[in-house]
C-alpha beads as a LAMMPS data file, in Angstrom:
LAMMPS data file: protein, C-alpha beads

192 atoms
191 bonds

1 atom types
1 bond types

-500.0 500.0 xlo xhi
-500.0 500.0 ylo yhi
-500.0 500.0 zlo zhi

Masses

1 110.0

Atoms # bond

1 1 1 -419.018 256.364 338.587
2 1 1 -415.879 258.040 337.373
3 1 1 -414.399 260.661 339.745
4 1 1 -416.239 264.014 339.635
5 1 1 -413.969 267.008 339.757
6 1 1 -415.527 269.843 341.754
7 1 1 -412.649 272.286 341.592
8 1 1 -408.876 272.220 341.847
9 1 1 -409.009 271.050 345.430
10 1 1 -412.110 268.942 345.758
11 1 1 -413.191 265.678 344.030
12 1 1 -415.961 263.141 344.532
13 1 1 -414.899 259.501 344.097
14 1 1 -416.910 256.305 344.372
15 1 1 -416.204 254.422 347.550
16 1 1 -413.949 251.450 347.110
17 1 1 -412.656 248.702 349.528
18 1 1 -409.304 250.464 349.746
19 1 1 -411.015 253.513 351.271
20 1 1 -412.411 251.557 354.242
21 1 1 -409.583 252.276 356.797
22 1 1 -409.523 255.987 356.027
23 1 1 -413.294 256.202 356.088
24 1 1 -413.512 254.378 359.429
25 1 1 -410.836 256.634 360.960
26 1 1 -412.629 259.777 359.718
27 1 1 -415.963 258.576 361.071
28 1 1 -414.391 257.637 364.448
29 1 1 -412.634 261.046 364.691
30 1 1 -415.929 262.880 363.986
31 1 1 -418.288 260.404 365.732
32 1 1 -419.536 262.662 368.561
33 1 1 -420.558 265.532 366.304
34 1 1 -421.915 263.252 363.535
35 1 1 -423.951 261.211 366.035
36 1 1 -426.238 264.160 366.751
37 1 1 -427.449 264.274 363.129
38 1 1 -426.747 260.893 361.468
39 1 1 -428.742 257.771 362.344
40 1 1 -426.085 255.371 360.937
41 1 1 -423.151 256.504 363.231
42 1 1 -423.842 254.038 366.058
43 1 1 -423.834 251.212 363.556
44 1 1 -420.370 252.134 362.227
45 1 1 -418.455 250.774 365.250
46 1 1 -415.556 249.031 363.466
47 1 1 -413.626 248.642 360.340
48 1 1 -415.797 245.578 359.569
49 1 1 -418.986 247.716 359.837
50 1 1 -417.457 250.254 357.451
51 1 1 -416.367 247.545 355.052
52 1 1 -419.940 246.258 354.982
53 1 1 -421.312 249.686 354.273
54 1 1 -418.777 250.256 351.484
55 1 1 -419.709 246.955 349.953
56 1 1 -423.483 247.678 350.128
57 1 1 -422.863 251.188 348.817
58 1 1 -420.969 249.853 345.794
59 1 1 -423.769 247.359 345.114
60 1 1 -426.445 250.022 345.358
61 1 1 -424.495 252.280 342.950
62 1 1 -424.267 249.377 340.503
63 1 1 -427.968 248.760 340.767
64 1 1 -428.596 252.551 340.335
65 1 1 -430.743 252.748 343.470
66 1 1 -428.250 255.024 345.206
67 1 1 -424.825 256.612 344.608
68 1 1 -422.286 256.998 347.381
69 1 1 -419.029 258.844 347.118
70 1 1 -416.167 260.085 349.291
71 1 1 -415.249 263.727 349.243
72 1 1 -411.552 264.215 348.694
73 1 1 -410.008 267.604 349.559
74 1 1 -406.391 268.126 348.527
75 1 1 -406.096 264.407 348.041
76 1 1 -407.406 263.485 351.549
77 1 1 -410.724 261.885 352.313
78 1 1 -412.749 264.521 354.224
79 1 1 -416.298 263.265 354.250
80 1 1 -419.013 261.506 352.269
81 1 1 -421.862 262.503 349.934
82 1 1 -424.418 260.620 348.031
83 1 1 -427.748 260.313 346.389
84 1 1 -429.901 258.029 348.508
85 1 1 -433.127 256.343 347.567
86 1 1 -432.933 256.899 343.725
87 1 1 -436.438 256.382 342.448
88 1 1 -435.983 255.709 338.646
89 1 1 -439.711 255.614 337.901
90 1 1 -440.417 259.038 339.450
91 1 1 -436.855 260.235 338.643
92 1 1 -436.026 261.584 342.062
93 1 1 -433.359 261.144 344.725
94 1 1 -432.236 262.478 348.126
95 1 1 -428.810 263.983 348.648
96 1 1 -427.070 263.377 351.974
97 1 1 -423.686 264.572 353.134
98 1 1 -421.242 264.990 355.963
99 1 1 -417.779 266.490 356.304
100 1 1 -414.991 266.362 358.897
101 1 1 -414.930 269.069 361.596
102 1 1 -411.730 270.626 360.168
103 1 1 -413.506 271.623 356.907
104 1 1 -416.896 272.445 358.260
105 1 1 -418.080 275.973 357.403
106 1 1 -415.561 276.352 354.389
107 1 1 -418.042 275.711 351.594
108 1 1 -416.769 272.227 350.847
109 1 1 -420.168 270.561 351.209
110 1 1 -421.933 273.266 349.182
111 1 1 -419.496 272.888 346.347
112 1 1 -419.691 269.085 346.451
113 1 1 -423.477 269.253 346.513
114 1 1 -423.573 271.597 343.566
115 1 1 -421.465 269.048 341.530
116 1 1 -423.482 266.041 342.649
117 1 1 -426.753 267.766 341.754
118 1 1 -425.372 268.484 338.308
119 1 1 -424.509 264.770 338.070
120 1 1 -428.030 263.882 339.198
121 1 1 -429.733 266.016 336.607
122 1 1 -427.309 265.536 333.682
123 1 1 -426.047 261.931 334.052
124 1 1 -428.851 260.256 336.017
125 1 1 -431.649 262.274 334.330
126 1 1 -433.416 262.890 337.585
127 1 1 -436.201 265.438 337.620
128 1 1 -436.213 266.112 341.366
129 1 1 -433.556 266.231 344.091
130 1 1 -434.379 266.507 347.766
131 1 1 -432.295 267.316 350.839
132 1 1 -433.748 266.527 354.255
133 1 1 -432.340 268.046 357.448
134 1 1 -433.048 268.116 361.113
135 1 1 -434.654 271.519 361.774
136 1 1 -432.038 272.234 364.475
137 1 1 -429.137 271.678 362.110
138 1 1 -428.695 275.206 360.842
139 1 1 -425.384 274.491 358.975
140 1 1 -426.918 271.650 357.002
141 1 1 -430.174 273.636 356.320
142 1 1 -428.206 276.546 354.847
143 1 1 -426.812 274.344 352.039
144 1 1 -429.981 273.672 350.129
145 1 1 -431.006 277.298 350.484
146 1 1 -427.648 278.482 348.915
147 1 1 -428.231 276.055 346.134
148 1 1 -431.705 277.305 345.167
149 1 1 -433.820 274.624 346.760
150 1 1 -437.265 275.470 348.117
151 1 1 -438.273 274.500 351.663
152 1 1 -441.319 272.382 351.108
153 1 1 -442.381 271.254 354.525
154 1 1 -441.571 269.321 357.638
155 1 1 -441.907 265.533 358.050
156 1 1 -442.851 265.023 361.724
157 1 1 -440.976 262.332 363.682
158 1 1 -439.431 261.134 360.377
159 1 1 -436.099 259.782 361.613
160 1 1 -434.985 257.793 364.681
161 1 1 -431.735 259.211 366.079
162 1 1 -430.201 258.602 369.480
163 1 1 -433.265 256.893 370.947
164 1 1 -435.782 259.471 369.810
165 1 1 -437.728 260.593 366.765
166 1 1 -436.802 263.864 365.081
167 1 1 -438.466 265.984 362.412
168 1 1 -436.947 266.494 358.982
169 1 1 -437.281 269.631 356.908
170 1 1 -437.637 268.773 353.190
171 1 1 -436.005 270.936 350.513
172 1 1 -436.636 270.215 346.877
173 1 1 -435.095 271.302 343.591
174 1 1 -436.502 270.500 340.178
175 1 1 -434.427 270.089 336.981
176 1 1 -436.032 273.129 335.353
177 1 1 -435.251 275.266 338.429
178 1 1 -431.691 274.105 338.536
179 1 1 -431.166 274.796 334.885
180 1 1 -432.182 278.387 335.509
181 1 1 -430.231 278.951 338.777
182 1 1 -427.192 277.201 337.398
183 1 1 -427.261 279.260 334.242
184 1 1 -427.446 276.034 332.294
185 1 1 -429.876 277.317 329.659
186 1 1 -428.509 275.000 326.927
187 1 1 -429.169 271.801 328.842
188 1 1 -431.792 269.370 327.402
189 1 1 -434.794 268.606 329.534
190 1 1 -434.319 265.708 332.005
191 1 1 -434.652 262.367 330.319
192 1 1 -433.773 263.606 326.841

Bonds

1 1 1 2
2 1 2 3
3 1 3 4
4 1 4 5
5 1 5 6
6 1 6 7
7 1 7 8
8 1 8 9
9 1 9 10
10 1 10 11
11 1 11 12
12 1 12 13
13 1 13 14
14 1 14 15
15 1 15 16
16 1 16 17
17 1 17 18
18 1 18 19
19 1 19 20
20 1 20 21
21 1 21 22
22 1 22 23
23 1 23 24
24 1 24 25
25 1 25 26
26 1 26 27
27 1 27 28
28 1 28 29
29 1 29 30
30 1 30 31
31 1 31 32
32 1 32 33
33 1 33 34
34 1 34 35
35 1 35 36
36 1 36 37
37 1 37 38
38 1 38 39
39 1 39 40
40 1 40 41
41 1 41 42
42 1 42 43
43 1 43 44
44 1 44 45
45 1 45 46
46 1 46 47
47 1 47 48
48 1 48 49
49 1 49 50
50 1 50 51
51 1 51 52
52 1 52 53
53 1 53 54
54 1 54 55
55 1 55 56
56 1 56 57
57 1 57 58
58 1 58 59
59 1 59 60
60 1 60 61
61 1 61 62
62 1 62 63
63 1 63 64
64 1 64 65
65 1 65 66
66 1 66 67
67 1 67 68
68 1 68 69
69 1 69 70
70 1 70 71
71 1 71 72
72 1 72 73
73 1 73 74
74 1 74 75
75 1 75 76
76 1 76 77
77 1 77 78
78 1 78 79
79 1 79 80
80 1 80 81
81 1 81 82
82 1 82 83
83 1 83 84
84 1 84 85
85 1 85 86
86 1 86 87
87 1 87 88
88 1 88 89
89 1 89 90
90 1 90 91
91 1 91 92
92 1 92 93
93 1 93 94
94 1 94 95
95 1 95 96
96 1 96 97
97 1 97 98
98 1 98 99
99 1 99 100
100 1 100 101
101 1 101 102
102 1 102 103
103 1 103 104
104 1 104 105
105 1 105 106
106 1 106 107
107 1 107 108
108 1 108 109
109 1 109 110
110 1 110 111
111 1 111 112
112 1 112 113
113 1 113 114
114 1 114 115
115 1 115 116
116 1 116 117
117 1 117 118
118 1 118 119
119 1 119 120
120 1 120 121
121 1 121 122
122 1 122 123
123 1 123 124
124 1 124 125
125 1 125 126
126 1 126 127
127 1 127 128
128 1 128 129
129 1 129 130
130 1 130 131
131 1 131 132
132 1 132 133
133 1 133 134
134 1 134 135
135 1 135 136
136 1 136 137
137 1 137 138
138 1 138 139
139 1 139 140
140 1 140 141
141 1 141 142
142 1 142 143
143 1 143 144
144 1 144 145
145 1 145 146
146 1 146 147
147 1 147 148
148 1 148 149
149 1 149 150
150 1 150 151
151 1 151 152
152 1 152 153
153 1 153 154
154 1 154 155
155 1 155 156
156 1 156 157
157 1 157 158
158 1 158 159
159 1 159 160
160 1 160 161
161 1 161 162
162 1 162 163
163 1 163 164
164 1 164 165
165 1 165 166
166 1 166 167
167 1 167 168
168 1 168 169
169 1 169 170
170 1 170 171
171 1 171 172
172 1 172 173
173 1 173 174
174 1 174 175
175 1 175 176
176 1 176 177
177 1 177 178
178 1 178 179
179 1 179 180
180 1 180 181
181 1 181 182
182 1 182 183
183 1 183 184
184 1 184 185
185 1 185 186
186 1 186 187
187 1 187 188
188 1 188 189
189 1 189 190
190 1 190 191
191 1 191 192
């Protein structure tokens, strides 16, 4: 994946081995708040764990079963975003994201998601993109709504976090809906 410019201040870049120390530091600095919502935080205890994740993420991107990127704001790593569980047969994927506390609530994730969704539909030819959020995470839930996703339902006890199961609200956006909401009327249909 080549870097994806979002705007003059924000860019999405594929994760590379050189990003590991900065990524681990960012996770560690935000660990307490991320732990409430992200099931992987407890497994990211060291630079070695982060190095393993980046290696696996790069391989998944090469195999086109996922796409993981860092979010870079004013040249500094500020979070991560990706398309998880890319299903090539059904042309769907799930977007996931997190951002450092300093930039939370400033529209960084919404802008990054908008760019990643464009990539999913235009470059990966996906037909459907989902975002899944804990029902209690109002900040995360507001992002798909701002981007034109539809709330489609709740998966009960769908994720294990901090020793308990939590529900996940599923939001979905189809290529044809995105083309209308993004004002992208000249785009070809997904897969063409």
